[in-house]
MDAnalysis code that builds the backbone (N, CA, C; Angstrom):
import MDAnalysis as mda
import numpy as np

u = mda.Universe.empty(480, n_residues=160, atom_resindex=np.repeat(np.arange(160), 3), trajectory=True)
u.add_TopologyAttr("name", ["N", "CA", "C"] * 160)
u.add_TopologyAttr("resid", np.arange(1, 161))
u.add_TopologyAttr("resname", ["MET", "VAL", "ALA", "ARG", "ARG", "THR", "ASP", "THR", "ARG", "GLY", "HIS", "GLN", "GLY", "PRO", "PHE", "ALA", "GLY", "GLY", "ILE", "THR", "LEU", "ARG", "VAL", "ARG", "PRO", "GLY", "GLN", "LEU", "PHE", "ARG", "ALA", "LEU", "SER", "VAL", "VAL", "TRP", "CYS", "ARG", "ILE", "GLY", "ARG", "MET", "SER", "ASP", "GLU", "LEU", "GLU", "GLU", "LEU", "PRO", "GLU", "LEU", "PRO", "ALA", "TYR", "ALA", "GLU", "LYS", "VAL", "LEU", "GLU", "VAL", "ALA", "ASP", "MET", "ILE", "PRO", "PRO", "GLY", "ARG", "VAL", "MET", "THR", "TYR", "GLY", "ASP", "ILE", "ALA", "GLU", "TRP", "LEU", "ALA", "GLU", "GLY", "GLY", "PRO", "ARG", "GLN", "VAL", "GLY", "ARG", "VAL", "MET", "ALA", "LEU", "TYR", "GLY", "GLY", "GLY", "ALA", "PRO", "TRP", "TRP", "ARG", "VAL", "VAL", "ARG", "ALA", "ASP", "GLY", "THR", "LEU", "LEU", "PRO", "GLY", "ASN", "GLU", "LEU", "ARG", "ALA", "LEU", "ASP", "HIS", "TYR", "ARG", "ALA", "GLU", "SER", "THR", "PRO", "LEU", "LYS", "GLU", "ALA", "SER", "ARG", "ALA", "ALA", "ALA", "GLY", "HIS", "LEU", "PRO", "ARG", "LEU", "ASP", "MET", "ARG", "ARG", "ALA", "ARG", "TRP", "ASP", "GLY", "GLY", "ASN", "GLY", "ALA", "HIS", "VAL"])
u.atoms.positions = np.array([
    [54.376, -130.624, -0.154],
    [55.564, -130.123, 0.530],
    [55.055, -130.346, 1.981],
    [55.295, -131.273, 3.272],
    [55.072, -132.097, 4.113],
    [56.007, -131.166, 5.499],
    [54.982, -130.448, 6.392],
    [55.574, -130.174, 7.305],
    [55.262, -130.677, 8.582],
    [56.374, -130.940, 9.610],
    [55.968, -131.910, 10.576],
    [56.785, -131.381, 11.470],
    [55.998, -131.010, 12.490],
    [56.614, -130.841, 14.255],
    [57.958, -131.868, 14.456],
    [58.905, -130.574, 14.763],
    [60.043, -131.418, 15.428],
    [60.393, -131.488, 16.524],
    [60.583, -132.700, 16.660],
    [60.683, -133.481, 18.641],
    [62.584, -133.297, 18.520],
    [62.827, -131.760, 19.389],
    [63.932, -131.050, 19.517],
    [64.846, -132.095, 20.673],
    [63.810, -133.211, 21.114],
    [64.770, -133.877, 22.425],
    [65.428, -134.663, 21.242],
    [64.752, -135.238, 20.436],
    [65.532, -136.189, 19.797],
    [66.999, -136.247, 18.941],
    [67.140, -136.684, 17.742],
    [68.360, -136.549, 17.354],
    [68.261, -135.046, 16.998],
    [69.561, -134.313, 16.703],
    [69.122, -132.535, 16.276],
    [69.803, -133.076, 14.364],
    [68.774, -132.301, 13.690],
    [69.630, -132.407, 12.282],
    [69.168, -130.250, 12.061],
    [69.392, -130.100, 10.886],
    [69.429, -129.174, 10.303],
    [68.244, -128.635, 10.536],
    [67.481, -128.782, 10.627],
    [66.272, -127.831, 11.029],
    [65.305, -127.871, 12.600],
    [66.436, -128.060, 13.393],
    [65.861, -128.489, 14.654],
    [65.533, -127.653, 15.433],
    [64.287, -127.671, 16.262],
    [63.949, -126.927, 16.912],
    [62.822, -125.818, 16.148],
    [62.132, -126.540, 14.935],
    [61.429, -125.695, 14.489],
    [60.685, -126.826, 13.750],
    [60.002, -126.674, 12.443],
    [59.579, -127.807, 11.490],
    [60.618, -128.051, 10.853],
    [60.330, -129.421, 10.192],
    [61.316, -130.024, 9.410],
    [60.120, -129.644, 8.175],
    [61.140, -129.755, 7.276],
    [60.159, -129.237, 5.438],
    [60.957, -129.992, 4.957],
    [59.742, -131.095, 4.223],
    [60.081, -132.145, 3.483],
    [59.759, -131.351, 1.756],
    [60.794, -131.011, 0.650],
    [60.204, -130.492, -0.116],
    [60.201, -131.908, -1.636],
    [59.394, -131.685, -2.308],
    [60.250, -132.301, -4.137],
    [60.609, -130.914, -4.804],
    [61.326, -131.735, -5.307],
    [62.172, -130.800, -6.596],
    [61.367, -129.311, -6.733],
    [62.108, -128.304, -6.831],
    [61.276, -127.085, -7.349],
    [60.067, -126.434, -6.604],
    [59.571, -127.037, -5.277],
    [58.806, -126.302, -4.437],
    [59.260, -125.418, -3.890],
    [58.420, -124.282, -3.532],
    [59.417, -122.817, -2.978],
    [58.409, -122.711, -1.920],
    [59.339, -122.210, -0.907],
    [58.868, -121.565, 0.647],
    [59.159, -120.242, 0.826],
    [58.482, -119.471, 1.836],
    [58.625, -118.410, 2.435],
    [59.793, -118.500, 3.748],
    [61.157, -117.893, 3.581],
    [61.944, -117.977, 4.885],
    [61.422, -117.424, 6.170],
    [61.461, -118.357, 6.688],
    [61.209, -117.714, 8.730],
    [62.296, -117.586, 9.281],
    [62.474, -116.782, 9.566],
    [63.462, -116.195, 10.957],
    [62.978, -116.843, 11.939],
    [63.724, -117.361, 13.076],
    [63.327, -118.463, 14.572],
    [64.036, -118.071, 15.148],
    [63.911, -117.342, 16.106],
    [65.011, -116.060, 16.894],
    [64.138, -115.660, 18.616],
    [64.648, -116.695, 19.263],
    [64.709, -116.499, 20.498],
    [63.277, -116.637, 20.531],
    [62.271, -117.639, 20.245],
    [61.066, -118.246, 19.624],
    [60.211, -117.258, 19.317],
    [61.043, -116.197, 18.480],
    [59.718, -115.654, 17.499],
    [60.074, -115.872, 16.396],
    [58.484, -116.009, 15.500],
    [59.243, -116.143, 14.145],
    [58.778, -114.675, 13.333],
    [59.332, -114.567, 12.252],
    [59.336, -113.634, 11.485],
    [59.631, -113.675, 9.858],
    [59.305, -112.845, 9.573],
    [59.803, -113.620, 7.679],
    [60.794, -112.584, 7.849],
    [61.595, -113.222, 7.022],
    [63.689, -112.836, 6.691],
    [63.011, -111.636, 5.447],
    [62.235, -112.366, 4.805],
    [61.759, -111.524, 3.312],
    [60.610, -111.755, 3.129],
    [60.195, -111.402, 1.352],
    [58.925, -111.698, 1.275],
    [59.466, -112.250, 0.168],
    [60.513, -112.623, -0.389],
    [61.060, -113.615, -1.376],
    [60.483, -114.888, -1.231],
    [60.177, -115.533, -2.420],
    [60.358, -116.910, -2.769],
    [61.278, -117.546, -2.685],
    [62.053, -118.765, -1.874],
    [63.180, -119.111, -1.827],
    [63.100, -121.060, -1.799],
    [63.852, -121.286, -2.490],
    [63.733, -123.235, -2.898],
    [64.368, -123.791, -1.649],
    [63.644, -124.977, -0.568],
    [64.174, -125.205, 0.231],
    [65.249, -126.114, -0.341],
    [66.374, -126.516, 0.407],
    [67.090, -127.752, -0.495],
    [66.197, -129.462, -0.064],
    [66.237, -129.807, -0.958],
    [65.395, -131.000, -0.978],
    [66.591, -132.420, -0.396],
    [65.862, -132.941, 0.491],
    [66.661, -134.259, 1.425],
    [67.249, -135.136, 0.571],
    [68.483, -135.533, 0.641],
    [68.740, -136.711, -0.260],
    [67.716, -137.936, -0.218],
    [68.131, -138.645, -1.651],
    [66.634, -139.541, -1.516],
    [67.128, -140.759, -0.809],
    [68.221, -141.091, -0.204],
    [68.317, -142.130, 0.447],
    [67.946, -141.600, 2.094],
    [68.181, -140.354, 2.579],
    [67.687, -139.619, 3.530],
    [66.113, -139.895, 4.022],
    [65.173, -139.746, 2.596],
    [64.144, -139.672, 2.198],
    [63.513, -141.360, 2.579],
    [64.087, -142.282, 2.035],
    [63.309, -143.479, 2.639],
    [63.945, -143.798, 3.756],
    [65.235, -143.419, 4.506],
    [65.151, -144.228, 6.116],
    [64.067, -143.283, 6.281],
    [63.756, -141.864, 6.311],
    [62.693, -141.204, 6.923],
    [61.249, -141.773, 6.648],
    [61.089, -142.600, 5.908],
    [59.856, -143.393, 5.408],
    [59.490, -144.250, 6.350],
    [60.606, -145.608, 6.190],
    [60.740, -146.339, 6.814],
    [60.179, -146.479, 8.590],
    [61.216, -145.078, 9.117],
    [61.228, -144.909, 10.436],
    [59.346, -144.421, 10.610],
    [58.951, -144.124, 9.812],
    [57.591, -143.477, 10.257],
    [56.596, -144.178, 10.520],
    [56.680, -145.350, 9.680],
    [56.221, -146.948, 9.563],
    [56.570, -147.910, 10.605],
    [57.217, -147.688, 11.571],
    [57.498, -147.974, 12.826],
    [56.270, -148.115, 13.543],
    [55.752, -148.667, 14.035],
    [54.380, -148.700, 14.896],
    [54.876, -148.798, 16.041],
    [53.801, -147.351, 16.988],
    [54.569, -148.089, 18.623],
    [54.946, -149.090, 19.417],
    [55.712, -148.629, 20.298],
    [55.593, -150.094, 21.046],
    [56.557, -151.081, 20.020],
    [57.230, -150.642, 19.195],
    [57.731, -151.556, 17.944],
    [59.245, -150.906, 17.669],
    [60.575, -151.276, 17.530],
    [61.429, -151.003, 17.163],
    [62.093, -151.598, 16.039],
    [63.020, -150.701, 15.324],
    [64.136, -151.522, 14.145],
    [65.604, -150.915, 14.639],
    [66.321, -151.801, 14.081],
    [67.446, -151.447, 14.333],
    [68.128, -150.031, 13.281],
    [69.483, -149.690, 12.987],
    [69.460, -149.193, 11.792],
    [70.403, -150.382, 11.266],
    [70.564, -151.460, 11.440],
    [70.881, -152.498, 10.292],
    [69.468, -152.785, 9.856],
    [68.631, -153.189, 10.850],
    [67.193, -153.260, 9.533],
    [66.628, -152.521, 8.945],
    [66.816, -151.439, 8.800],
    [66.733, -150.544, 7.905],
    [67.169, -150.257, 6.510],
    [68.588, -150.728, 7.199],
    [69.015, -151.023, 6.410],
    [69.325, -151.915, 5.369],
    [69.101, -152.979, 5.776],
    [68.239, -154.340, 4.990],
    [67.193, -154.182, 4.533],
    [66.460, -153.604, 4.718],
    [65.143, -153.992, 4.727],
    [64.775, -152.410, 3.405],
    [65.696, -151.971, 2.960],
    [66.112, -150.889, 2.395],
    [66.900, -151.584, 1.459],
    [67.557, -152.258, 1.028],
    [68.669, -153.052, 0.312],
    [69.398, -151.799, -0.044],
    [70.245, -151.645, 0.854],
    [70.181, -150.025, 0.178],
    [71.345, -149.453, 1.591],
    [72.964, -149.037, 1.397],
    [73.346, -148.462, 2.475],
    [73.722, -149.425, 3.746],
    [74.314, -149.466, 5.238],
    [74.059, -149.761, 5.866],
    [74.034, -149.094, 7.515],
    [73.920, -149.744, 8.607],
    [73.950, -149.040, 9.875],
    [74.687, -147.895, 10.081],
    [75.944, -147.624, 10.075],
    [76.128, -146.426, 9.644],
    [75.285, -145.271, 8.624],
    [75.182, -145.558, 8.149],
    [74.585, -144.443, 6.741],
    [73.330, -144.233, 7.570],
    [72.730, -144.831, 7.863],
    [71.554, -144.805, 8.565],
    [70.992, -144.073, 10.034],
    [72.340, -144.589, 10.534],
    [72.349, -143.602, 11.818],
    [72.678, -142.405, 11.594],
    [73.404, -142.035, 10.360],
    [74.260, -140.725, 10.117],
    [72.725, -139.615, 9.476],
    [71.294, -140.709, 8.514],
    [70.579, -139.388, 8.583],
    [69.576, -139.728, 9.379],
    [69.493, -140.472, 10.573],
    [68.964, -140.157, 12.114],
    [69.416, -139.024, 12.552],
    [70.820, -138.928, 12.451],
    [71.329, -137.663, 13.293],
    [70.850, -136.398, 12.604],
    [71.346, -136.475, 11.356],
    [71.013, -135.271, 10.472],
    [69.768, -134.572, 10.662],
    [69.084, -135.855, 9.784],
    [67.458, -135.490, 9.983],
    [66.336, -135.650, 10.381],
    [66.793, -136.823, 11.017],
    [65.511, -137.920, 12.052],
    [64.890, -136.848, 13.325],
    [65.170, -135.755, 13.604],
    [64.309, -134.857, 14.430],
    [62.912, -134.889, 14.880],
    [62.365, -134.664, 13.424],
    [60.675, -134.685, 13.110],
    [60.393, -136.603, 13.064],
    [60.931, -137.237, 13.126],
    [60.630, -138.820, 12.858],
    [60.590, -139.303, 14.256],
    [59.912, -140.640, 14.772],
    [60.051, -141.033, 15.992],
    [61.348, -142.137, 16.046],
    [62.506, -140.888, 16.100],
    [63.860, -141.509, 16.315],
    [63.875, -142.404, 17.406],
    [63.217, -142.462, 18.888],
    [63.229, -143.721, 19.589],
    [63.092, -144.717, 19.063],
    [62.402, -145.317, 17.873],
    [62.075, -146.667, 17.036],
    [63.411, -146.846, 16.580],
    [64.217, -146.257, 16.330],
    [65.637, -146.740, 15.529],
    [66.967, -146.950, 16.539],
    [66.872, -147.666, 16.486],
    [68.285, -148.414, 18.207],
    [68.998, -149.082, 17.688],
    [70.043, -149.127, 18.280],
    [71.069, -149.793, 18.447],
    [70.770, -151.672, 18.475],
    [71.601, -152.664, 17.860],
    [71.211, -154.240, 17.952],
    [71.415, -154.729, 19.331],
    [72.091, -154.063, 20.471],
    [72.078, -154.562, 21.359],
    [71.410, -154.339, 22.457],
    [70.026, -153.078, 22.341],
    [68.955, -152.721, 23.263],
    [69.477, -151.603, 24.074],
    [70.753, -150.942, 23.938],
    [70.752, -149.987, 24.791],
    [70.087, -148.766, 24.393],
    [69.559, -147.849, 25.345],
    [68.900, -146.513, 24.760],
    [70.158, -145.547, 24.106],
    [69.273, -144.975, 23.414],
    [70.478, -143.865, 22.549],
    [71.236, -142.647, 23.570],
    [72.626, -142.978, 23.500],
    [73.484, -142.040, 24.793],
    [73.171, -140.310, 24.255],
    [73.013, -140.119, 25.957],
    [72.350, -138.604, 25.549],
    [70.943, -138.307, 25.382],
    [70.604, -139.388, 25.177],
    [68.492, -139.380, 25.437],
    [67.698, -140.097, 26.122],
    [68.824, -140.972, 26.616],
    [68.001, -142.067, 27.287],
    [67.153, -142.011, 27.995],
    [66.866, -140.707, 28.973],
    [65.832, -140.603, 29.566],
    [64.390, -140.415, 28.888],
    [64.631, -139.464, 27.824],
    [63.948, -138.946, 27.044],
    [62.867, -139.848, 26.192],
    [64.199, -140.969, 25.676],
    [63.691, -142.467, 24.675],
    [62.387, -143.169, 25.835],
    [63.140, -143.475, 27.125],
    [62.545, -144.378, 28.103],
    [61.640, -143.717, 28.419],
    [61.231, -142.924, 28.421],
    [59.234, -142.097, 28.802],
    [58.978, -142.107, 27.594],
    [59.274, -141.882, 26.218],
    [58.643, -142.936, 24.869],
    [58.413, -144.277, 24.645],
    [59.599, -145.260, 25.475],
    [58.785, -146.650, 25.227],
    [57.689, -146.809, 26.335],
    [58.042, -146.054, 27.440],
    [56.929, -146.324, 28.481],
    [55.240, -145.914, 27.896],
    [55.639, -144.738, 27.560],
    [54.326, -144.518, 26.634],
    [53.896, -145.296, 25.881],
    [54.712, -145.883, 25.442],
    [54.062, -146.647, 24.138],
    [54.147, -148.235, 24.755],
    [54.688, -148.723, 25.747],
    [54.590, -150.077, 26.212],
    [55.716, -150.723, 25.128],
    [56.787, -150.543, 24.808],
    [58.036, -151.407, 24.211],
    [58.597, -151.820, 25.108],
    [58.389, -153.278, 24.810],
    [58.997, -154.320, 25.909],
    [60.329, -153.754, 26.010],
    [60.471, -153.894, 27.590],
    [62.156, -153.664, 28.593],
    [62.823, -154.649, 28.727],
    [64.086, -154.652, 29.107],
    [64.629, -155.528, 30.443],
    [65.105, -154.723, 31.498],
    [64.365, -155.116, 32.269],
    [64.921, -154.135, 33.637],
    [66.438, -153.856, 33.640],
    [67.056, -153.208, 34.266],
    [68.697, -152.943, 34.668],
    [68.938, -153.725, 35.766],
    [70.078, -154.661, 35.844],
    [70.854, -155.133, 36.761],
    [71.185, -153.870, 37.798],
    [71.481, -154.039, 38.996],
    [72.086, -152.651, 39.722],
    [73.285, -152.853, 39.101],
    [73.874, -153.339, 38.650],
    [75.386, -153.604, 38.510],
    [75.859, -152.496, 37.443],
    [74.404, -152.279, 36.542],
    [74.392, -151.668, 35.230],
    [74.476, -150.212, 35.497],
    [75.270, -149.342, 34.475],
    [75.599, -148.171, 34.309],
    [74.230, -147.092, 34.569],
    [74.335, -146.633, 35.596],
    [72.673, -145.489, 35.678],
    [71.832, -146.343, 35.927],
    [71.615, -147.787, 36.149],
    [70.431, -148.397, 36.299],
    [69.361, -148.519, 35.460],
    [69.737, -148.060, 33.820],
    [68.723, -147.303, 32.887],
    [68.538, -149.179, 31.649],
    [67.309, -149.240, 31.624],
    [66.776, -150.981, 31.266],
    [67.197, -150.693, 29.966],
    [67.518, -152.312, 29.322],
    [67.312, -152.081, 27.766],
    [66.282, -152.423, 27.038],
    [66.137, -152.275, 25.850],
    [65.265, -152.684, 25.273],
    [65.154, -154.469, 24.970],
    [64.177, -154.871, 24.967],
    [63.670, -156.329, 24.693],
    [63.940, -156.913, 23.516],
    [64.537, -156.757, 22.213],
    [64.588, -157.213, 21.073],
    [64.314, -158.204, 20.327],
    [64.016, -159.067, 21.502],
    [63.226, -160.032, 20.922],
    [61.872, -159.807, 20.792],
    [61.347, -159.410, 21.784],
    [59.881, -158.906, 21.502],
    [59.802, -157.411, 20.960],
    [60.374, -156.914, 21.068],
    [60.245, -155.035, 20.345],
    [60.610, -155.421, 19.209],
    [61.692, -155.770, 18.430],
    [61.563, -155.738, 17.016],
    [60.665, -155.868, 15.750],
    [60.588, -155.073, 14.944],
    [59.497, -155.252, 13.675],
    [60.208, -155.654, 12.881],
    [59.497, -155.876, 12.141],
    [59.978, -156.495, 10.676],
    [59.624, -155.349, 9.461],
    [58.941, -155.152, 9.610],
    [58.477, -153.812, 8.330],
    [57.190, -154.499, 7.952],
    [56.627, -156.114, 8.588],
    [55.338, -156.486, 7.971],
    [54.423, -155.855, 9.338],
    [52.903, -157.178, 8.990],
    [52.134, -156.878, 9.693],
    [52.172, -157.354, 11.369],
    [53.243, -156.583, 11.918],
    [53.176, -156.754, 13.385],
    [54.474, -157.787, 13.806],
    [54.623, -158.931, 12.717],
    [55.820, -159.449, 12.652],
    [56.873, -159.618, 13.017],
    [57.428, -160.112, 14.444],
    [59.073, -159.859, 14.636],
    [60.405, -159.721, 13.465],
    [61.255, -159.590, 13.774],
    [62.357, -159.614, 12.171],
    [62.816, -161.194, 12.660],
])
């Protein structure tokens, strides 16, 4: 079993607000109740956690591999996996991506994730991800990602 702290400021998934648990078939866990920031056992019985779909596990593994300061598009991940498409990758990130570096999986045009622009921008600036400054005519004056420089192909730092 792999437990990772969930960044609830990103995509919201079924385990948002706590710990994302990835399990292998048949693994057991003790159920926890998280209410008003208190953690307590719901029962002493062991319960089997539902397994992530295989495709979701693959997408999250690729997202975890993207180095700081680099990004991949939804379509890049689908192409790299040779399975699914951009919409399927986006759905996985929306449902299960809270514990992954969600800000590194982006739209092909470099626009920031709607609803999470400022949080993503904080991550991009902390990781020195290449950005294009926004013009004064741009809505909200938010920069875009410089996709030519920030895009990662899954190799040793090479661009797509």
